[in-house]
Backbone bond lengths (Angstrom), bond angles and torsions (degrees), N, CA, C in turn:
res aa  C-N    CA-C-N  psi(-1)  N-CA   C-N-CA  omega(-1)  CA-C   N-CA-C  phi
1 X - - - 1.461 - - 1.533 107.52 -
2 X 1.345 115.35 136.61 1.429 124.76 178.55 1.558 108.53 -59.74
3 X 1.335 115.14 143.13 1.420 119.79 175.48 1.514 112.34 -85.58
4 X 1.369 115.79 -9.06 1.428 119.54 179.23 1.532 104.95 -95.53
5 X 1.338 115.10 119.12 1.424 123.47 -174.26 1.517 111.75 -124.64
6 X 1.249 124.14 132.29 1.393 128.07 175.56 1.523 113.94 -127.27
7 X 1.324 115.67 138.93 1.511 116.98 171.16 1.443 113.99 -76.33
8 X 1.265 119.65 134.05 1.481 121.64 179.83 1.567 107.40 -134.45
9 X 1.259 116.05 114.37 1.533 118.90 -169.42 1.458 115.28 -75.48
10 X 1.371 116.33 -20.37 1.446 117.44 -178.22 1.520 110.06 -78.37
11 X 1.341 114.00 164.99 1.488 121.76 -177.98 1.530 106.80 -69.10
12 X 1.347 117.04 137.43 1.456 124.03 -177.52 1.517 108.92 -116.83
13 X 1.343 113.38 147.09 1.527 119.64 174.11 1.477 105.98 -158.42
14 X 1.318 116.64 166.20 1.476 121.97 -178.35 1.541 108.64 -68.18
15 X 1.351 111.98 135.36 1.451 119.94 -175.80 1.560 115.13 80.13
16 X 1.338 113.46 0.98 1.504 115.20 175.23 1.504 111.13 -70.68
17 X 1.326 114.38 136.06 1.559 119.68 -179.37 1.474 108.02 -121.72
18 X 1.303 116.19 140.65 1.466 124.28 178.40 1.519 111.03 -163.59
19 X 1.376 114.15 -177.91 1.426 119.64 177.64 1.537 109.76 -114.00
20 X 1.329 119.43 147.72 1.416 121.89 172.11 1.571 106.84 -82.24
21 X 1.268 113.81 156.12 1.568 119.65 177.28 1.531 105.46 -74.70
22 X 1.318 114.54 168.82 1.440 120.64 -175.54 1.442 120.36 -54.19
23 X 1.443 114.99 -50.57 1.451 117.31 175.77 1.495 114.00 -59.42
24 X 1.295 119.90 -47.01 1.441 121.24 174.40 1.473 115.29 -56.61
25 X 1.314 117.36 -45.69 1.463 121.57 175.93 1.479 111.56 -58.58
26 X 1.251 117.49 -43.48 1.519 122.05 178.86 1.559 111.43 -60.17
27 X 1.343 110.53 -46.83 1.481 116.91 -179.99 1.544 111.65 -61.47
28 X 1.330 118.59 -44.55 1.413 122.60 179.23 1.513 113.95 -64.65
29 X 1.312 114.76 -51.10 1.520 119.31 -170.81 1.552 113.00 -88.39
30 X 1.346 117.60 -31.13 1.462 117.82 -178.56 1.585 114.10 -98.61
31 X 1.261 114.25 -36.93 1.503 118.38 -179.98 1.516 112.24 -86.56
32 X 1.342 114.34 -49.75 1.495 119.52 -175.26 1.602 110.11 -91.65
33 X 1.303 118.75 -9.82 1.454 126.19 178.16 1.523 109.02 57.30
34 X 1.278 122.12 39.97 1.447 125.47 169.67 1.434 114.31 -65.63
35 X 1.316 121.22 132.43 1.504 124.80 -179.88 1.505 111.50 -108.09
36 X 1.291 116.92 161.77 1.485 120.19 173.13 1.469 111.28 -56.53
37 X 1.355 119.16 133.84 1.402 127.94 -176.67 1.545 113.35 94.09
38 X 1.317 116.20 -7.72 1.571 119.56 -178.56 1.543 106.71 -95.04
39 X 1.317 111.22 151.99 1.428 123.29 -177.59 1.576 118.50 -93.38
40 X 1.292 118.22 152.61 1.482 124.17 172.40 1.490 105.08 -150.55
41 X 1.336 114.03 177.51 1.478 121.62 178.97 1.543 113.32 -110.86
42 X 1.298 114.26 144.98 1.472 119.91 172.07 1.567 109.63 -126.76
43 X 1.271 119.75 145.09 1.430 118.96 -174.88 1.611 106.61 -146.14
44 X 1.308 112.20 162.35 1.422 125.46 171.14 1.443 108.61 -160.62
45 X 1.379 117.34 -167.57 1.516 118.40 -173.23 1.540 111.20 -68.93
46 X 1.295 119.93 -13.41 1.441 123.45 -177.55 1.551 110.75 -93.38
47 X 1.276 120.80 -8.87 1.484 118.74 176.75 1.468 110.31 146.13
48 X 1.340 116.43 -165.31 1.506 124.13 179.63 1.461 111.57 -132.21
49 X 1.295 117.00 135.60 1.433 124.27 -178.66 1.474 113.47 -123.86
50 X 1.417 116.08 151.25 1.441 118.94 173.88 1.535 105.35 -92.35
51 X 1.314 116.36 139.03 1.482 122.72 -179.02 1.522 110.93 -131.18
52 X 1.313 118.30 150.98 1.480 122.75 177.29 1.490 109.18 -117.80
53 X 1.354 113.69 139.72 1.422 123.17 175.73 1.617 108.23 -70.26
54 X 1.324 119.38 125.11 1.395 121.13 -178.73 1.516 113.73 -109.27
55 X 1.417 116.73 -20.55 1.402 120.62 -178.10 1.540 109.27 -164.38
56 X 1.353 116.82 140.99 1.442 121.78 174.06 1.528 107.58 -125.14
57 X 1.356 117.83 106.36 1.444 119.31 -177.05 1.515 109.97 -130.32
58 X 1.341 114.18 129.55 1.435 123.08 -177.18 1.545 113.62 43.80
59 X 1.383 109.55 47.43 1.459 117.75 173.80 1.539 116.87 81.13
60 X 1.378 115.74 0.32 1.460 118.57 -175.22 1.585 105.58 -112.52
61 X 1.288 113.62 128.64 1.465 118.83 178.61 1.531 112.90 -92.50
62 X 1.309 117.97 132.17 1.476 124.67 172.05 1.498 109.06 -103.57
63 X 1.378 113.76 151.78 1.513 117.72 -172.48 1.536 109.55 -146.50
64 X 1.308 115.81 161.06 1.365 119.63 172.46 1.641 104.88 -130.72
65 X 1.307 115.69 143.68 1.442 120.14 -178.90 1.474 109.36 -84.43
66 X 1.340 116.63 129.00 1.530 120.46 -174.34 1.506 111.65 -98.21
67 X 1.287 118.84 -46.08 1.495 122.08 -177.26 1.552 110.20 -157.94
68 X 1.373 112.32 161.99 1.433 121.05 173.85 1.494 108.93 -90.52
69 X 1.305 113.76 130.16 1.558 120.23 -177.93 1.517 112.86 -100.44
70 X 1.339 115.42 -34.56 1.531 119.10 -174.51 1.482 110.68 -148.99
71 X 1.299 116.48 145.64 1.444 122.94 171.31 1.507 108.60 -80.12
72 X 1.340 115.68 169.05 1.496 117.58 177.88 1.444 113.96 -64.56
73 X 1.350 118.67 154.79 1.474 121.44 -179.75 1.558 108.82 -72.58
74 X 1.366 113.82 138.23 1.498 119.50 169.20 1.461 105.57 -122.83
75 X 1.270 117.73 104.45 1.434 123.18 179.10 1.499 112.45 -146.12
76 X 1.340 120.63 161.97 1.436 120.12 177.16 1.532 109.07 -64.87
77 X 1.360 113.96 139.81 1.429 124.17 -177.47 1.539 111.17 -72.55
78 X 1.293 118.07 135.59 1.503 121.41 175.05 1.504 105.21 -120.09
79 X 1.250 122.33 123.49 1.449 131.24 179.41 1.448 111.21 -107.27
80 X 1.303 121.47 151.87 1.396 126.67 170.37 1.431 112.23 -128.97
81 X 1.313 119.76 116.69 1.479 125.12 175.37 1.566 105.16 -104.26
82 X 1.351 113.99 119.75 1.499 118.59 -166.65 1.527 109.99 -140.92
83 X 1.259 116.43 159.36 1.467 121.99 172.68 1.511 109.62 -88.30
84 X 1.347 115.68 133.78 1.521 118.02 173.38 1.498 107.67 -56.92
85 X 1.351 114.87 144.32 1.495 120.30 175.81 1.487 107.85 -139.91
86 X 1.351 119.29 179.84 1.415 119.56 -177.11 1.509 115.38 -52.00
87 X 1.304 119.25 143.85 1.457 124.81 -167.20 1.533 112.84 -51.70
88 X 1.370 118.68 -50.83 1.470 119.25 -176.84 1.519 112.32 -62.61
89 X 1.301 119.65 -33.46 1.510 122.08 177.16 1.506 108.80 -77.06
90 X 1.304 116.17 -38.59 1.454 119.62 176.18 1.477 115.46 -62.72
91 X 1.276 116.52 -42.36 1.443 122.99 -177.92 1.574 108.29 -63.66
92 X 1.358 115.42 -41.03 1.474 121.05 -178.58 1.510 106.81 -67.30
93 X 1.324 119.22 -44.40 1.519 122.13 -176.84 1.559 107.34 -64.66
94 X 1.309 120.42 -47.05 1.456 120.95 -176.91 1.549 108.95 -62.78
95 X 1.268 118.33 -42.18 1.481 123.21 179.12 1.504 111.04 -58.86
96 X 1.296 117.27 -50.79 1.499 120.62 -175.24 1.544 108.57 -73.48
97 X 1.243 118.83 -36.34 1.557 119.16 -179.35 1.479 110.49 -68.41
98 X 1.426 117.12 -31.32 1.418 121.69 175.65 1.535 110.10 -67.08
99 X 1.315 115.04 -41.62 1.501 118.11 -179.91 1.575 110.62 -67.78
100 X 1.337 117.05 -26.14 1.447 121.64 -179.75 1.519 114.37 -83.24
101 X 1.361 114.57 -9.12 1.446 113.57 175.07 1.558 118.01 115.59
102 X 1.373 116.61 3.25 1.497 119.05 179.67 1.534 106.54 -59.97
103 X 1.349 114.50 139.02 1.483 117.82 178.22 1.548 112.32 -113.28
104 X 1.361 116.99 -5.03 1.462 120.09 175.97 1.512 108.00 -154.22
105 X 1.330 115.37 133.28 1.472 122.11 173.37 1.459 110.09 -111.33
106 X 1.432 116.10 127.23 1.417 121.23 -178.85 1.492 110.20 -122.44
107 X 1.356 120.78 103.41 1.482 119.81 177.01 1.546 111.97 -75.46
108 X 1.299 110.54 134.36 1.489 120.35 -175.02 1.523 108.35 -119.14
109 X 1.355 116.82 127.59 1.410 123.28 175.08 1.538 106.11 -85.60
110 X 1.246 123.00 103.23 1.464 124.98 179.65 1.548 107.12 -91.09
111 X 1.356 114.66 172.83 1.395 119.67 177.75 1.501 114.19 -59.05
112 X 1.333 117.05 -34.71 1.426 123.25 -176.21 1.574 115.39 -108.15
113 X 1.315 111.49 18.52 1.493 119.78 175.45 1.494 107.90 -69.69
114 X 1.318 118.00 127.25 1.470 125.18 -178.68 1.574 109.29 -88.52
115 X 1.304 115.88 -54.59 1.489 124.84 -179.43 1.545 103.67 -84.07
116 X 1.332 115.75 119.87 1.511 119.99 -172.96 1.522 112.69 -111.45
117 X 1.321 117.26 3.62 1.503 120.22 177.05 1.528 107.59 -134.73
118 X 1.383 111.92 157.46 1.458 117.19 175.43 1.451 108.52 -125.97
119 X 1.316 117.30 153.59 1.481 123.28 169.88 1.454 110.51 -87.88
120 X 1.326 118.23 82.87 1.431 124.23 -171.50 1.625 111.53 -56.87
121 X 1.294 113.76 -41.65 1.509 114.25 -178.26 1.582 111.14 -65.11
122 X 1.411 113.56 -37.57 1.427 114.52 -178.51 1.482 110.53 -72.33
123 X 1.307 121.24 -40.44 1.397 122.73 -178.57 1.583 112.61 -67.93
124 X 1.291 112.88 -32.96 1.536 118.34 178.29 1.546 108.01 -66.74
125 X 1.383 117.64 -36.47 1.429 122.77 178.94 1.568 109.01 -65.30
126 X 1.289 115.06 -42.37 1.443 122.41 -178.14 1.597 108.73 -66.16
127 X 1.307 117.63 -40.29 1.484 124.51 175.85 1.539 110.64 -59.80
128 X 1.316 116.01 -47.74 1.461 117.85 179.11 1.532 113.82 -66.28
129 X 1.340 116.19 -41.63 1.472 117.68 178.78 1.583 109.63 -67.20
130 X 1.290 117.94 -36.26 1.418 117.43 179.59 1.580 110.30 -72.09
131 X 1.254 120.69 -29.77 1.464 122.78 174.86 1.495 110.93 -71.15
132 X 1.348 117.14 -37.76 1.408 120.26 178.91 1.564 109.09 -64.37
133 X 1.325 115.00 -43.84 1.521 119.56 -177.68 1.536 114.67 -71.84
134 X 1.362 116.70 -30.54 1.464 121.11 -174.75 1.471 115.07 -94.65
135 X 1.292 118.26 10.42 1.524 125.49 177.56 1.502 111.16 64.65
136 X 1.347 118.23 28.67 1.418 119.08 169.93 1.425 117.10 -79.29
137 X 1.362 122.35 162.73 1.420 123.66 172.77 1.523 110.07 -111.64
138 X 1.298 118.48 -45.36 1.475 120.47 179.93 1.501 109.39 -75.14
139 X 1.294 116.63 134.80 1.456 121.05 175.60 1.528 109.66 -92.88
140 X 1.304 125.66 119.33 1.419 122.97 -179.00 1.465 112.79 -62.79
141 X 1.398 110.22 151.78 1.484 118.99 -176.04 1.528 108.68 -91.48
142 X 1.344 120.18 139.80 1.393 120.13 174.87 1.527 108.86 -113.42
143 X 1.292 121.54 116.15 1.482 124.22 179.65 1.544 111.51 -80.38
144 X 1.325 113.47 168.84 1.485 122.64 172.98 1.543 105.71 -75.26
145 X 1.317 114.58 153.33 1.524 117.43 178.09 1.529 108.36 -67.04
146 X 1.373 111.58 146.37 1.517 118.07 179.14 1.565 104.69 -146.78
147 X 1.328 114.13 163.84 1.490 116.49 176.47 1.547 111.01 -84.65
148 X 1.303 114.26 164.99 1.440 120.31 -173.72 1.506 112.58 -61.80
149 X 1.248 121.57 -39.31 1.515 121.12 -177.53 1.489 110.42 -67.60
150 X 1.340 119.59 -37.37 1.440 122.13 177.00 1.509 109.71 -64.70
151 X 1.352 117.76 -45.22 1.416 124.38 -179.20 1.547 108.68 -56.73
152 X 1.328 117.33 -53.49 1.421 120.27 178.71 1.529 117.82 -59.86
153 X 1.342 115.56 -38.12 1.410 122.92 174.23 1.535 113.38 -66.99
154 X 1.310 113.56 -43.70 1.482 118.03 -174.88 1.555 111.61 -70.47
155 X 1.337 117.81 -25.39 1.390 119.21 -178.06 1.544 115.11 -116.46
156 X 1.313 113.76 18.38 1.423 118.85 174.09 1.565 116.25 -56.89
157 X 1.236 121.44 121.68 1.442 131.33 -176.14 1.531 112.64 71.08
158 X 1.347 117.86 9.18 1.490 119.74 -179.05 1.438 111.22 -105.38
159 X 1.349 120.50 -16.89 1.421 122.77 -175.49 1.528 112.54 -134.03
160 X 1.345 120.43 159.17 1.457 123.84 162.81 1.531 105.90 -101.03
161 X 1.362 113.91 126.30 1.438 121.17 -172.64 1.515 113.01 -101.06
162 X 1.293 117.97 127.99 1.441 123.38 178.46 1.502 104.68 -105.19
163 X 1.341 115.44 116.20 1.477 122.86 -176.17 1.532 111.77 -101.44
164 X 1.301 113.96 110.64 1.498 118.53 177.87 1.554 111.95 -76.79
165 X 1.352 117.52 83.54 1.419 123.18 -169.07 1.546 112.27 -106.06
166 X 1.340 113.98 115.62 1.432 121.14 173.56 1.496 116.61 -57.89
167 X 1.318 117.95 -27.00 1.398 125.88 -175.58 1.482 118.98 -84.98
168 X 1.372 115.33 -13.84 1.460 120.57 177.48 1.490 114.71 -81.97
169 X 1.298 116.44 154.71 1.464 119.18 176.48 1.585 110.11 -98.69
170 X 1.290 115.55 1.91 1.519 119.87 -176.72 1.559 107.48 -76.97
171 X 1.321 113.01 122.47 1.467 116.29 -177.03 1.572 111.22 -108.32
172 X 1.352 116.55 -10.60 1.437 120.64 -175.64 1.509 111.94 -112.54
173 X 1.259 118.43 129.73 1.518 123.49 -179.54 1.492 109.46 -94.08
174 X 1.270 116.83 121.78 1.484 120.88 175.52 1.522 107.34 -106.74
175 X 1.381 114.49 126.33 1.371 119.69 -177.99 1.615 112.14 -123.29
176 X 1.291 114.25 134.17 1.450 117.09 179.41 1.557 108.35 -88.28
177 X 1.276 120.56 100.05 1.435 125.22 -174.37 1.479 113.76 -67.13
178 X 1.277 115.90 -24.80 1.525 125.40 -175.15 1.510 107.20 -81.97
179 X 1.317 124.14 -20.27 1.425 124.20 -174.82 1.542 112.27 -68.77
180 X 1.282 117.07 127.36 1.454 121.36 -173.83 1.577 108.37 -86.48
181 X 1.244 115.78 55.81 1.429 121.96 175.02 1.585 109.90 -138.17
182 X 1.359 113.17 148.47 1.453 115.12 178.53 1.576 106.25 -64.18
183 X 1.336 115.32 152.11 1.449 123.96 172.43 1.548 110.15 -106.90
184 X 1.396 111.02 111.60 1.463 120.06 -172.30 1.460 112.82 -106.14
185 X 1.245 121.16 120.56 1.450 130.09 172.52 1.502 108.05 -85.01
186 X 1.337 117.55 131.79 1.456 118.21 175.99 1.562 106.94 -120.93
187 X 1.352 116.70 126.74 1.437 124.21 -175.58 1.498 107.88 -125.15
188 X 1.311 113.61 132.21 1.494 122.35 -175.75 1.543 115.22 -74.66
189 X 1.300 117.46 178.38 1.503 120.69 178.78 1.482 108.74 -84.53
190 X 1.325 112.10 -177.92 1.550 117.72 -176.48 1.475 111.92 -57.83
191 X 1.311 124.18 -29.09 1.434 124.93 -178.90 1.491 113.73 -98.10
192 X 1.382 114.64 14.10 1.463 124.57 175.11 1.516 109.22 70.22
193 X 1.370 117.54 172.37 1.405 125.22 178.16 1.627 110.62 -65.34
194 X 1.325 115.36 149.01 1.417 118.24 168.70 1.531 109.62 -80.35
195 X 1.300 118.44 164.33 1.559 121.76 175.92 1.459 110.74 -60.23
196 X 1.282 122.00 -32.36 1.474 123.95 -178.25 1.528 106.91 -71.23
197 X 1.356 113.47 -41.62 1.495 117.19 -178.74 1.538 110.98 -66.96
198 X 1.253 116.00 -40.24 1.427 123.08 176.16 1.497 112.68 -55.71
199 X 1.290 114.35 -49.07 1.494 121.17 177.44 1.543 111.21 -61.28
200 X 1.391 119.67 -40.33 1.437 122.24 -178.16 1.530 107.66 -63.88
201 X 1.346 116.43 -46.40 1.429 122.52 -174.83 1.596 107.65 -68.14
202 X 1.243 118.68 -45.73 1.499 118.62 -176.49 1.502 109.12 -66.91
203 X 1.329 121.53 -23.48 1.468 119.96 174.87 1.506 115.03 -84.10
204 X 1.370 118.70 -1.57 1.429 122.57 177.56 1.508 104.37 -64.13
205 X 1.353 115.75 142.30 1.434 121.60 -170.34 1.582 111.15 -62.61
206 X 1.348 115.16 -51.10 1.441 119.52 -177.98 1.486 115.86 -104.65
207 X 1.375 118.33 69.28 1.418 119.78 -172.18 1.583 106.02 -126.62
208 X 1.370 112.75 141.74 1.491 120.99 173.81 1.502 106.85 -129.33
209 X 1.375 116.12 128.43 1.460 118.03 -178.17 1.532 105.97 -95.17
210 X 1.364 112.24 153.67 1.483 117.16 176.43 1.599 104.25 -154.15
211 X 1.317 112.26 142.26 1.472 119.81 175.75 1.618 103.96 -106.21
212 X 1.358 113.58 107.75 1.456 121.77 -172.69 1.447 120.16 -78.02
213 X 1.427 114.56 -14.95 1.453 120.06 -177.15 1.549 108.62 -163.02
214 X 1.356 115.24 144.12 1.452 119.00 175.84 1.493 114.70 -71.18
215 X 1.372 114.99 -21.60 1.450 118.92 171.96 1.562 113.91 -85.82
216 X 1.308 115.20 161.91 1.394 121.99 173.97 1.506 106.97 -84.21
217 X 1.398 117.55 119.96 1.468 122.92 -176.37 1.522 109.28 -97.35
218 X 1.373 109.75 148.54 1.502 111.73 165.39 1.495 114.23 -63.76
219 X 1.268 116.65 161.47 1.486 117.92 -174.84 1.511 112.18 -57.95
220 X 1.326 115.95 -48.91 1.438 120.67 -179.21 1.605 114.10 -61.58
221 X 1.373 110.66 -35.93 1.523 115.71 179.25 1.464 108.32 -68.75
222 X 1.400 117.45 -39.49 1.404 117.06 -173.77 1.531 110.55 -70.46
223 X 1.366 115.26 -36.16 1.480 121.05 174.16 1.490 112.47 -56.37
224 X 1.270 116.03 -53.84 1.481 122.51 -175.59 1.580 108.34 -65.65
225 X 1.252 115.22 -35.83 1.589 117.35 178.93 1.456 113.94 -67.89
226 X 1.326 115.91 -47.56 1.495 114.67 -179.44 1.532 114.19 -71.09
227 X 1.357 116.95 -31.09 1.499 119.61 173.80 1.534 109.07 -66.06
228 X 1.303 117.91 -40.13 1.478 122.61 178.21 1.533 108.99 -59.45
229 X 1.291 115.42 -46.61 1.541 120.66 179.28 1.549 109.55 -62.65
230 X 1.253 117.13 -44.90 1.510 119.11 -178.34 1.569 107.90 -66.44
231 X 1.237 117.47 -49.79 1.488 122.35 179.09 1.511 111.52 -55.13
232 X 1.347 117.15 -40.67 1.427 121.36 -179.54 1.556 109.65 -65.38
233 X 1.385 110.74 -51.61 1.547 112.45 -177.29 1.525 111.61 -58.11
234 X 1.336 115.91 -42.64 1.509 118.09 -177.11 1.552 111.03 -67.57
235 X 1.280 117.10 -19.07 1.505 119.65 -178.21 1.538 111.05 -84.46
236 X 1.396 117.66 -16.67 1.486 121.71 -179.69 1.555 112.15 -67.67
């Protein structure tokens, strides 16, 4: 399998021919130095294909799909409900959480959230690049920001919620791998959850609390830590 992987949103099939966009063409031809006749990989939610460059004209690369390499991923969904934070920390968190297997990102505006907007276009670009680099097929979904109450109401009975709670004494996370529900970690803002928010979360029907570290972690560190724990448990 080629180590050069690009996300391609259109439907792919053997003998399908098309052109890459300008940034992807530049990456292949100028950065990776791919020539006409050489192969690379394209992927989307339906799988991964091997493609061959057929022409490079005016900086745009044309290709033909040669064969299918992999089917789409079928795995338990891991979601991350998180508070927006400063862009450089947020970018890092999104990148690493994508590499660790998160399938959906849900920004939550908590009572103590400082940054109340996200650069959706920028974060989606980071998600795609991280998926390309980490050999993933499915591209995680990034939702629009919402408040905690709406999030809990919208996903009532639809998810199993993992609450990263500094106040609990539970150190071990128990996960039902057979449950046909996404496993969603919820991580608070830099100032932690308010008491009202803690009460709302603890009253959620399918919630399990866990204290992931004896130290107080930064928001991005807590997010990466809990996703690492969940990903490891699911891999056993």
